[in-house]
C-alpha positions as CSV (number, residue, x, y, z in Angstrom):
1,M,13.4,-60.6,-40.4
2,I,15.7,-58.7,-38.8
3,L,14.3,-56.8,-35.8
4,P,14.3,-52.4,-36.7
5,R,16.1,-52.7,-33.5
6,F,18.5,-54.3,-34.5
7,R,19.0,-53.7,-38.4
8,R,22.1,-50.9,-39.1
9,N,21.1,-47.6,-39.7
10,P,23.8,-45.9,-41.9
11,D,22.8,-42.3,-41.1
12,R,23.1,-43.2,-37.3
13,T,26.6,-42.3,-36.7
14,S,26.0,-39.1,-38.9
15,I,23.1,-37.8,-36.8
16,A,25.8,-38.9,-33.7
17,A,28.2,-36.5,-35.7
18,L,26.3,-33.7,-35.8
19,Y,24.3,-33.9,-32.6
20,G,27.6,-34.2,-30.8
21,A,28.9,-30.9,-33.0
22,I,25.9,-29.2,-31.9
23,V,26.6,-30.1,-27.8
24,A,30.0,-28.9,-28.6
25,Q,29.2,-25.9,-29.6
26,A,26.6,-24.6,-27.6
27,R,28.7,-25.2,-24.3
28,L,31.5,-23.5,-25.3
29,P,32.4,-20.9,-22.8
30,A,32.4,-18.2,-24.7
31,F,28.2,-18.0,-24.9
32,Y,28.4,-17.9,-21.5
33,G,31.0,-15.6,-20.9
34,A,31.3,-12.5,-23.3
35,F,27.7,-13.0,-24.5
36,A,26.2,-13.8,-21.8
37,V,24.0,-16.5,-22.2
38,P,22.5,-17.5,-18.1
39,D,25.1,-20.6,-17.4
40,T,22.2,-22.4,-16.3
41,T,20.4,-25.5,-17.3
42,L,17.6,-23.0,-19.4
43,G,20.4,-21.3,-20.5
44,R,22.5,-24.5,-21.7
45,F,19.2,-25.7,-22.9
46,D,18.7,-23.0,-24.9
47,M,21.6,-23.0,-26.7
48,V,21.3,-26.3,-28.0
49,V,18.3,-25.7,-29.3
50,L,19.5,-22.8,-31.6
51,H,22.7,-24.5,-32.8
52,T,19.8,-27.4,-33.1
53,A,17.3,-24.9,-35.0
54,L,19.7,-23.4,-36.6
55,L,20.8,-27.1,-38.6
56,L,17.7,-28.3,-38.8
57,R,16.8,-24.9,-40.8
58,R,19.9,-25.6,-42.5
59,L,19.0,-29.2,-43.5
60,R,15.6,-28.5,-44.3
61,A,17.5,-26.5,-47.8
62,A,19.9,-29.5,-48.3
63,R,19.3,-32.4,-50.7
64,A,19.0,-35.9,-50.0
65,P,20.0,-37.6,-48.0
66,A,21.5,-34.3,-46.1
67,Q,17.7,-33.3,-46.0
68,A,16.6,-36.8,-44.1
69,L,19.1,-37.1,-40.9
70,G,16.9,-34.3,-40.1
71,Q,14.5,-35.9,-38.2
72,G,17.0,-38.6,-36.6
73,L,18.7,-35.2,-35.6
74,F,15.4,-34.0,-33.3
75,D,15.4,-37.2,-32.7
76,A,18.2,-37.6,-31.2
77,F,18.0,-34.3,-29.6
78,C,14.7,-35.5,-27.5
79,R,16.6,-38.5,-26.8
80,D,19.5,-35.9,-25.3
81,M,16.9,-34.4,-23.2
82,D,14.8,-37.4,-21.9
83,A,18.7,-39.2,-20.0
84,N,18.8,-35.5,-18.8
85,L,15.2,-35.3,-17.5
86,R,16.4,-39.0,-16.2
87,E,19.5,-38.1,-15.0
88,M,18.5,-34.6,-12.7
89,G,16.7,-37.4,-10.9
90,M,12.4,-36.9,-13.0
91,S,10.4,-39.6,-12.2
92,D,9.5,-41.9,-14.6
93,V,6.1,-40.4,-15.0
94,G,7.6,-37.4,-15.1
95,V,9.6,-37.8,-17.7
96,P,6.6,-37.8,-20.7
97,R,5.0,-34.7,-18.8
98,E,8.6,-32.5,-19.1
99,M,9.5,-34.3,-22.8
100,R,6.1,-32.8,-23.9
101,K,6.8,-29.0,-22.8
102,L,10.5,-29.6,-23.7
103,G,9.4,-30.5,-27.3
104,E,6.9,-27.6,-27.4
105,A,9.4,-25.3,-26.1
106,F,11.8,-26.3,-28.9
107,Y,9.0,-26.3,-31.6
108,G,8.0,-22.3,-30.8
109,R,11.7,-21.5,-31.0
110,A,12.7,-22.9,-33.6
111,R,9.7,-21.0,-35.4
112,A,10.4,-18.0,-33.7
113,Y,14.0,-18.0,-35.1
114,D,13.0,-18.8,-38.8
115,A,10.8,-15.7,-38.8
116,A,13.3,-13.6,-37.5
117,L,16.4,-14.9,-39.9
118,D,13.3,-14.4,-42.6
119,A,12.8,-10.9,-41.4
120,D,14.8,-8.1,-42.6
121,G,17.0,-6.5,-41.0
122,D,18.4,-7.8,-36.7
123,D,15.6,-6.5,-35.2
124,A,13.4,-9.3,-35.2
125,L,16.2,-11.8,-34.3
126,A,18.1,-9.7,-32.0
127,A,14.7,-9.7,-30.4
128,T,14.2,-13.2,-30.2
129,L,16.8,-14.4,-29.1
130,K,17.0,-11.4,-26.1
131,R,13.1,-14.2,-25.3
132,N,14.4,-16.9,-25.9
133,L,18.0,-16.7,-24.1
134,Y,18.3,-14.2,-21.9
135,A,14.4,-15.4,-20.4
136,G,13.8,-12.3,-18.4
137,I,17.2,-10.9,-18.0
138,A,18.5,-7.6,-19.5
139,P,21.9,-8.9,-21.3
140,P,24.6,-6.4,-21.7
141,P,23.5,-4.5,-24.9
142,V,26.9,-5.2,-26.7
143,A,26.9,-9.2,-25.5
144,A,23.2,-9.5,-27.1
145,A,24.6,-7.5,-30.3
146,A,27.0,-9.4,-30.7
147,L,25.0,-12.9,-30.3
148,T,23.2,-11.8,-33.3
149,V,26.1,-10.9,-35.7
150,Y,27.1,-14.8,-34.4
151,V,23.8,-16.2,-35.5
152,R,23.9,-14.7,-39.0
153,A,27.4,-16.0,-39.4
154,A,26.9,-19.2,-38.2
155,V,23.4,-19.2,-40.8
156,H,26.4,-18.4,-43.2
157,E,28.6,-20.6,-42.6
158,L,26.4,-23.6,-42.2
159,A,24.8,-22.5,-46.0
160,A,29.0,-22.4,-47.3
161,Q,29.3,-26.5,-46.8
162,D,28.4,-29.0,-48.9
163,D,25.6,-31.4,-48.1
164,A,27.4,-34.3,-49.1
165,V,29.7,-33.5,-45.8
166,L,26.7,-32.6,-43.9
167,A,25.5,-36.3,-45.3
168,R,28.9,-37.8,-43.6
169,G,28.1,-36.2,-40.2
170,A,30.5,-33.2,-40.3
171,V,29.5,-29.5,-39.3
172,R,31.0,-26.5,-38.9
173,F,29.8,-23.7,-36.9
174,P,31.8,-20.4,-36.3
175,D,34.4,-19.9,-33.5
176,P,32.8,-17.6,-31.0
177,D,35.4,-16.5,-29.8
178,R,36.2,-14.8,-33.1
179,P,32.9,-13.5,-34.9
180,P,32.2,-11.4,-37.5
181,M,32.1,-7.3,-36.1
182,T,29.3,-6.4,-37.5
183,A,26.3,-8.1,-39.0
184,G,26.9,-6.7,-42.9
185,A,30.6,-8.5,-41.9
186,A,28.4,-12.0,-41.8
187,E,26.1,-11.1,-44.9
């Protein structure tokens, strides 16, 4: 019997590619410049959470085998957060407590994004983005509006991607340097 740890997981490569694309997208300078997301540990965490939540939302709507990647993607997020906490010097004793907080933050934000994306118009989405990504600071109105348009465009672009392509680990997000001009253009 091969121990589970040593079995080859064919989805591992796809999950790693999807999570790598999320992190690469979340690190793009446009988010911390034109979109005015705070370039802090929390701001970067929130950008990873946003993009992970958007892709998980898309994977929930997919057919198998793409739909099955969702749990692996969340697990990759958790492993990355655990590694980041340890890299920042957190002790082995403190990591589980912080991971619980990060997990609660992730699920709370993901639920809020889902509800806001399901609501009519962009008011709920704009308010949710302001609350989560700008954490108590007042973003320039143009930046917050542009981020709302970007998120709607990301939802549409993700929806247009083929399930089989996602299952192979290929995902595209919109270019934040060239978002649609209005929310209507993203729909």
